N, C-alpha and C positions, 0 to 999 in steps of 0.2 A: 446210902447205897454206894458202894465203891464200884469202880468200873476199871476193867483192864482195857488198854488200848493195844490192839494187835496190828502191827504195821509190817508191810512187806515192801522193801525197796528192791527194785529189779531193773537190770539193764545189762550192758556189756561190761566185761572186765576192763578196768582202766578208767571207768567213768566216776570212780569214787563212791560206788554204791556202799561198800563196806564201811568206808570212812563216815559217810552220812549217817548210816545206821549206828555206828559206834558213838558218834556225837549225840544222837538222840538218846541212846542208852545211858551214856554218862550224865546227860542232863537229868534224866529221871533218877539216877542213882544219887546225884548230889542234892536232889529234892526229897531224899529219903523214901523213894518209891522202890518197889520190888521191880527188878528189870531182868530181861533175858535178851541176849544178843547172839544170834546163831547165823554165821556166815555160810554161804554155799556157793561154790563156783565150779564151772566146767573145767576139764583138764587143760584147756588152752590158756586159762587165765586171761591176760590182755586180749581183748577181741572176742573171747568166749563169753558165755553167759555168767552173770554174777547175780546173786540175790542174797538178801539179808533179812532175817525175821527179827523184829524187835517187839518185845512186849514190855509195856510200862503199866504197872498195876499197884493198887493200894494193898493187895493181899498176895500171899505166896503164889508163885506161878507153878502149875503142875507140870506143864510140858513146854519146852522152848520152841516147839514147832507151831508155826502160824499156818493153819490149813485154810481158814476162812478169815482173811484179814478185814479189819474195820477200815483200814486205810491202805491203799496201794499207791506206791510211787513208781510209775513206769517211765524209764528213761530211754526205751527203744521199743520198736514195734513188736518184735517177738515176745517181749515181756507183757505188753498190753494184750496181745492175742492170747497168750497162755493164761494170764491171771485175771482178766476182766471179769469172767463169770464166777470167780472164786470169792469176790468181795461180797460181804454180807449186804443184804438189802438195807438201804439207809446209810451205807458206808460212803467213803470219799475216795475218789481216784484223782491223782495228780499226774498230769501228762506233760512231758517235754514236747511241746507242740512244734519245736524246730525239727525234731527228728521223727515225730509221729504225725503224719498228715491226716490219718483217718480219725473220725470222731468215735467216742465211746457209744456203743449201741444201746446200752441199758438206760432205762428211764427211772429206775428205782435207787439210783446212787447220785451223789453230788459230784460233779466233775469240774476240775480246775485245769485249764489249759495255760501253761506257762512256757513261753519261748525261751527256756532256760539257757540252752546252748547258744542261741543268738544273742541274748543279753550278755552272757559271759564273754563271747567274742567281741561284742561292741565295747565292752568295758576293759578289754585287754586282759581278762582273767579267764581264758578259755578252759582251764582245767577245773573251774569252780561252778559249772552248771549244777552239779549235785547240791552245792550249798545254797544256790539261788532257789532251787525247788524246795529245799528243806526250810528255808526262810518262810516260804508261802505255807508250807505244812504247819510250822509252828504257829502261824497266824490263824489258820482255819481249824485246827484241831484243839478244842478247848482244854482237853486233858494235858496238853503239852505246854502251850503258851510261849511267848517270846522272851519274857523276863529271865534274867540269870543265864545268859548265853556265854558270858566270859569264862567262867570256871570250867565248864565242860570243853570249851574250845581249847583252853590251856592244857587240858588233859589229852586231847586227841591229836593236837599239833605237836609233833615231836620236838624235843629240845633243840635239835640242830636246825629246825625249820621255824623257829619262833618269829622270824621275819614275816611269816605267812599268817600270823594271827590277825592282824588288822585287815588284810585282804579277805580273809574268811568272814570276818565280821561284816565287811562291806557287801559281800555276796549274800549273806543271810538277810541283811537289811534291804537289799535290792529285791529279793524275792518277797519279803514281808510287804514291801511297798507296792509290789506289782498288782 
């Protein structure tokens, strides 16, 4: 039985929401999965809302829209408020607990509170809270897994920013170990 994993990354523009989603999509692609990556952002871009639907599946994907995510990554409170009730029963919600102080109200989902922004700031990698939370996501969502992160990272980190490859790996590992 094959399973598609429908993931919604959501937060403010500038938090690396689309980058994290693209990384997960490339990871699936390089593992010969069917993938879909659909970015969406408000007109304001930085500081506005940003979200990204990612589907990783063993079978062809009919629609790139994730209406009922199996997994929600909420990097700010408006995103948690907006999408908490959309997650399927039995799904997983990953919360940046540095920026979101309220708890998830639902009891039929598994919730992970990761102080991603705080961890990133403490490590001097303040722009990589997105990859810290993604590291935790790779650990907890068995359809994804942590193995094989190097090749997709090399794809999403641009050629002129190759110096950021190792620090992205560090951020992923930090989240994985949290």
